[in-house]
DRENPA-3360 file (N, C-alpha, C; in nm, 2 decimals, always signed):
BEGIN
1 = MQKQPRLT = -1.09/+3.32/-8.71/-1.08/+3.19/-8.77/-1.21/+3.11/-8.74 ~ -1.26/+3.05/-8.84/-1.38/+2.97/-8.82/-1.35/+2.84/-8.76 ~ -1.43/+2.80/-8.66/-1.42/+2.67/-8.59/-1.45/+2.56/-8.68 ~ -1.37/+2.46/-8.69/-1.39/+2.34/-8.78/-1.48/+2.24/-8.70 ~ -1.57/+2.17/-8.78/-1.65/+2.07/-8.72/-1.57/+1.96/-8.66 ~ -1.62/+1.90/-8.56/-1.55/+1.79/-8.49/-1.64/+1.67/-8.49 ~ -1.57/+1.55/-8.50/-1.64/+1.42/-8.50/-1.58/+1.33/-8.40 ~ -1.66/+1.27/-8.31/-1.61/+1.18/-8.21/-1.65/+1.04/-8.25;
9 = VDMPSKVH = -1.55/+0.95/-8.24/-1.58/+0.81/-8.28/-1.55/+0.72/-8.16 ~ -1.65/+0.65/-8.12/-1.63/+0.55/-8.02/-1.58/+0.42/-8.08 ~ -1.48/+0.35/-8.03/-1.43/+0.23/-8.08/-1.38/+0.14/-7.97 ~ -1.37/+0.01/-8.00/-1.31/-0.08/-7.90/-1.16/-0.04/-7.87 ~ -1.11/-0.06/-7.75/-0.98/-0.03/-7.72/-0.88/-0.09/-7.81 ~ -0.90/-0.22/-7.85/-0.81/-0.29/-7.93/-0.79/-0.22/-8.07 ~ -0.90/-0.17/-8.12/-0.90/-0.10/-8.25/-0.82/+0.03/-8.23 ~ -0.85/+0.10/-8.13/-0.78/+0.22/-8.10/-0.63/+0.20/-8.09;
17 = ILIKTACA = -0.58/+0.10/-8.02/-0.44/+0.07/-8.01/-0.38/+0.03/-8.14 ~ -0.45/-0.04/-8.22/-0.41/-0.08/-8.35/-0.39/+0.04/-8.44 ~ -0.48/+0.13/-8.44/-0.47/+0.25/-8.52/-0.36/+0.34/-8.47 ~ -0.35/+0.35/-8.34/-0.25/+0.44/-8.28/-0.11/+0.38/-8.31 ~ -0.09/+0.25/-8.31/+0.04/+0.19/-8.34/+0.07/+0.21/-8.49 ~ -0.03/+0.19/-8.57/+0.00/+0.21/-8.72/+0.03/+0.35/-8.75 ~ -0.03/+0.45/-8.68/+0.00/+0.59/-8.71/+0.14/+0.62/-8.66 ~ +0.18/+0.56/-8.55/+0.32/+0.59/-8.50/+0.42/+0.53/-8.60;
25 = ELGISMKQ = +0.39/+0.42/-8.65/+0.48/+0.36/-8.75/+0.49/+0.44/-8.88 ~ +0.37/+0.49/-8.92/+0.36/+0.57/-9.04/+0.41/+0.72/-9.02 ~ +0.42/+0.76/-8.90/+0.46/+0.89/-8.87/+0.36/+1.00/-8.90 ~ +0.23/+0.96/-8.88/+0.12/+1.05/-8.90/+0.03/+1.06/-8.78 ~ -0.05/+1.16/-8.77/-0.14/+1.17/-8.66/-0.26/+1.08/-8.68 ~ -0.33/+1.05/-8.57/-0.45/+0.97/-8.58/-0.56/+1.05/-8.66 ~ -0.56/+1.18/-8.64/-0.66/+1.26/-8.72/-0.63/+1.25/-8.87 ~ -0.50/+1.26/-8.91/-0.47/+1.25/-9.05/-0.51/+1.11/-9.10;
33 = FMVESALK = -0.48/+1.01/-9.02/-0.51/+0.87/-9.07/-0.66/+0.86/-9.09 ~ -0.74/+0.91/-8.99/-0.89/+0.89/-9.00/-0.95/+0.97/-9.12 ~ -0.90/+1.09/-9.14/-0.95/+1.18/-9.25/-0.91/+1.11/-9.38 ~ -0.79/+1.07/-9.40/-0.75/+1.00/-9.52/-0.82/+0.87/-9.54 ~ -0.85/+0.80/-9.44/-0.92/+0.67/-9.45/-1.07/+0.70/-9.49 ~ -1.13/+0.81/-9.44/-1.27/+0.84/-9.47/-1.27/+0.89/-9.62 ~ -1.18/+0.97/-9.66/-1.18/+1.02/-9.80/-1.15/+0.90/-9.90 ~ -1.07/+0.81/-9.86/-1.04/+0.69/-9.95/-1.17/+0.61/-9.96;
41 = RMEELEDQ = -1.24/+0.59/-9.85/-1.37/+0.51/-9.86/-1.47/+0.59/-9.94 ~ -1.48/+0.72/-9.93/-1.57/+0.80/-10.01/-1.54/+0.78/-10.16 ~ -1.41/+0.78/-10.19/-1.38/+0.75/-10.33/-1.42/+0.62/-10.38 ~ -1.40/+0.52/-10.29/-1.45/+0.38/-10.33/-1.60/+0.37/-10.35 ~ -1.67/+0.44/-10.26/-1.82/+0.44/-10.28/-1.86/+0.51/-10.40 ~ -1.79/+0.62/-10.44/-1.82/+0.69/-10.56/-1.79/+0.61/-10.68 ~ -1.68/+0.53/-10.68/-1.65/+0.44/-10.79/-1.76/+0.33/-10.80 ~ -1.80/+0.28/-10.69/-1.91/+0.18/-10.70/-2.04/+0.23/-10.75;
49 = YLAKKAHK = -2.07/+0.36/-10.71/-2.19/+0.42/-10.76/-2.18/+0.44/-10.91 ~ -2.07/+0.50/-10.96/-2.05/+0.52/-11.10/-2.05/+0.39/-11.18 ~ -1.99/+0.29/-11.13/-1.99/+0.16/-11.20/-2.13/+0.10/-11.21 ~ -2.21/+0.11/-11.10/-2.35/+0.07/-11.11/-2.43/+0.15/-11.21 ~ -2.41/+0.28/-11.21/-2.48/+0.36/-11.31/-2.44/+0.33/-11.45 ~ -2.31/+0.30/-11.47/-2.27/+0.27/-11.61/-2.33/+0.13/-11.65 ~ -2.33/+0.03/-11.56/-2.39/-0.10/-11.59/-2.54/-0.08/-11.63 ~ -2.61/+0.01/-11.56/-2.75/+0.03/-11.59/-2.77/+0.09/-11.73;
57 = ILKDIEEG = -2.68/+0.18/-11.76/-2.69/+0.25/-11.89/-2.66/+0.15/-12.00 ~ -2.56/+0.06/-11.98/-2.53/-0.04/-12.08/-2.64/-0.14/-12.10 ~ -2.70/-0.18/-11.99/-2.82/-0.27/-11.99/-2.93/-0.20/-12.07 ~ -2.96/-0.07/-12.04/-3.06/+0.00/-12.11/-3.03/+0.01/-12.26 ~ -2.91/+0.03/-12.30/-2.87/+0.03/-12.44/-2.89/-0.11/-12.51 ~ -2.85/-0.21/-12.44/-2.87/-0.35/-12.49/-3.02/-0.38/-12.51 ~ -3.10/-0.33/-12.42/-3.25/-0.36/-12.42/-3.32/-0.26/-12.51 ~ -3.25/-0.17/-12.57/-3.31/-0.07/-12.66/-3.38/+0.04/-12.59;
65 = KEKTISWK = -3.36/+0.06/-12.47/-3.43/+0.17/-12.39/-3.35/+0.30/-12.40 ~ -3.22/+0.29/-12.44/-3.14/+0.40/-12.45/-3.07/+0.40/-12.59 ~ -3.07/+0.52/-12.66/-3.02/+0.52/-12.79/-2.87/+0.57/-12.79 ~ -2.80/+0.54/-12.89/-2.66/+0.58/-12.90/-2.64/+0.65/-13.04 ~ -2.53/+0.72/-13.06/-2.50/+0.78/-13.19/-2.36/+0.75/-13.22 ~ -2.32/+0.76/-13.34/-2.18/+0.73/-13.39/-2.09/+0.84/-13.35 ~ -1.96/+0.81/-13.34/-1.86/+0.91/-13.32/-1.87/+1.02/-13.43 ~ -1.89/+0.98/-13.55/-1.90/+1.07/-13.66/-2.01/+1.17/-13.64;
73 = EMKKRIGW = -2.13/+1.12/-13.59/-2.24/+1.20/-13.56/-2.22/+1.30/-13.44 ~ -2.15/+1.25/-13.34/-2.12/+1.33/-13.23/-2.03/+1.45/-13.27 ~ -1.92/+1.42/-13.35/-1.83/+1.52/-13.39/-1.91/+1.63/-13.47 ~ -2.01/+1.59/-13.55/-2.09/+1.68/-13.63/-2.17/+1.77/-13.53 ~ -2.23/+1.71/-13.43/-2.32/+1.78/-13.34/-2.24/+1.89/-13.26 ~ -2.12/+1.86/-13.22/-2.04/+1.95/-13.14/-1.95/+2.04/-13.23 ~ -1.96/+2.03/-13.36/-1.88/+2.11/-13.45/-1.74/+2.07/-13.47 ~ -1.70/+1.95/-13.44/-1.57/+1.91/-13.46/-1.55/+1.86/-13.60;
81 = DEI = -1.65/+1.83/-13.68/-1.64/+1.78/-13.81/-1.58/+1.89/-13.90 ~ -1.57/+2.01/-13.86/-1.52/+2.12/-13.94/-1.37/+2.14/-13.91 ~ -1.32/+2.08/-13.81/-1.18/+2.10/-13.77/-1.09/+2.02/-13.86;
% end
């Protein structure tokens, strides 16, 4: 069995107690809490990145730097106009 990577996190005692208490109330391990929290934060960061990218594309479209095509033209390009 391959050894899993390990991460050590130093934190103030008050924060540790707070997390430990919350985990006890939730009935989950601190490891599970930390992994789920990290994954949730990664999803939030991904959403922010994608939103920023979308705003840039919209701005480029409004400024004429990016071209668009109609839905009718897109269907034609991908062969859906024949369906």
